[in-house]
N, C-alpha and C positions, 0 to 999 in steps of 0.2 A: 504494500500500500504506500502511495507517495505521501510525503510529509505535508505537501500543499497542493492545491489545485489552482489552475489559472482562474482568476476572478470572473464571475459571471456578470451579465449586464444588470441584473436586479440585485438589490442589497439583500444579504442573508446573514444570519447569525454566524460568527466565525470569519467574516470578511476582515482582512487586514488592510489598513489605510496608511499611507505615508503623508505627512503634512497635516495631520489632524490637530485641531485646537483642544487643549486640555487646560482646565482652570481649577483653581481653588481660591477660596476667599480667605484672605489673611488679615483683613482689617475689620476690627469691631470697635465701635458700632459701624455698621455699613455706611458706605459713602456713595451717594447717588450722583450720577453724572448727567448733565444736561448740555445739549448742543447750544453753543452760544452763537458762533458764526463761523463762516469759512473764509480764510484769508490765504490767497495764493496757493490753493490746493491743500491747505492744512485746516483741519477742523479744530476749532477752539472749544473747550468744554469748561463748564463751571462745575465745581465739586461741592456737595452739600452733605454734611454729616447728619445721620439719622437723628442724632440727639441735639443738633444745633438748629439755628433758624431755617425754616423750610424755604425752598425756592418760591418765587412769586406765585406760581400756579399750584403750590402745595406738593406734598409727596403722594406717590401712587403705590405705596407699599402694599396696601390691602386690596388693590384692584387687579383685575386680570392683566392689565397692561404692565404692572410692576414698574421696576426702575432699572435703568442701566447702572451698573455698579463697578467700583474699583475691585479688580481681582488679579491674582498672579496667573500668568498664562504661559504655556509652553506650546510649541509646534513640534509634534513627535509622531511616531508610529502609534497606532491605536487599533484595537479590535472591536468589532461590533458585538455587543452583548445582547441587545434586544432580541427576543424570540421572534421567529418568522411570523407568527400570528399577530404580534404587536406591530411589526413592520407593515404587514398587509392592512391592518385595521386602524392604525393611528398615524396620521400624516403630520403630526406635530412634533414628535420627539423621538430621539434614538439615544440609547445608552452606549457609551464607548468607554473602554478601559485602556490605560496606557500600556504599551508594549515597551519593555525596558531591556536593554542588553544585559546579560548576566554579568558582564564586566563592570556594570555600574555599582555592584554591591560587593560586600566583603566576601572574599573567596571561601571563607569558612561556611557560608550558607549555600554554595553552589550545589554540592552533592544532595543536600536535603531538598532543595527546590526541584532538582532533576528527578528525585525519587517521590515526588508528589506529597511531601511531608509538611508543606506549608499551605494552610487553607487560603491565604491571601495571594498565592502565586501559582500560576499554571505555566509549566515549561513549554517553550516552542523551539523546534529544531532550527538550526542554521539553514540558510538557503542561499543559492547564488542566482537562481532564475525563478520567476521573471524579474525579481528585484533583489538586491543584496540585503540580507538581514542576518546579523550575527546570532549566535546562540542566545536566546532571549527568554523572557517570561512575561506573562500577563500579570500586571499588578492590580488586583481587585480593590486595593485601597485608593486607587487613583481613577475614579469614575467621573465622567462628565456627561451631562445631558446636552445634546446638540439638535438642531433642526435638520431634517433630511437634506435640505439645500446645502448645508455646510458640508456634509459628507460628499455630496455631488461635486463639490469644488476640490475635494482631496483626491489623491491618486490611489486607487484601489490596486494593491500589489499582489495579493494572494487570497486564497480562501481555504479554510480547513476542510479536509475530507470528512465524510459523514461520521465515521467512527471516532475520529478525533474531536469533531464538533460535539458529539454526544458526551464524550468524556469532559470536554470543556464546560458544557452546560451543567453537568453533574457537579463539577468542581466549583463552579460559581454558586450553585445551590448550597453546597456544603459550606462555602464561605459565608453566605447569608445566614444560614441556620446552624452554624457550628456549635452553638451552645444548647441547641434543643434536639438535635438528631445525632445518632452515632456516626462516626466518620467511616466511610468506605474507601478502600483503595481501588483505583481503576484496574489494578492487576488481579483483584479477586472479588468475590462476592461476600467475603467474610468481614464483619465489622472489626475495626481495630479497637483494641481496648486501651 
């Protein structure tokens, strides 16, 4: 069985993208941004702390529109987590998780990640084609919600084959519910104690 498949035209759980935006909020209280004006191709913004004076038109925290906010962002490889039925029936959002090279972390953890012993990490094999990706892992602690149009602007580089995709989905499930269900290894059907 190949480690990866060529990506299809339609989005599917287990698709891997290059150039995907990943964010985390590091500022509290939240800071809302408002477009002030555009000058020579640059958009000027005003920043408003959620606990400070509101902008002239007030805050939109509790409305469906919400607020644009200050967040830490990265452009990295990411994998689509959303289940195929969510992709088919919800045109508003997709869940993606960061794909990190194993070289990013302490070598003492490499063997345990590759042995599926970390609930927050799913290992991915290295590949040369169709795009280069070193030995990596999905970091389930780094999840971002994006609109489908955002993914359409990213380069889809590979897709997990069915058997790997099922193991990936099971591992994500175990990550979410690790305190309430026994942990299963993809190598056996016996619960780990």
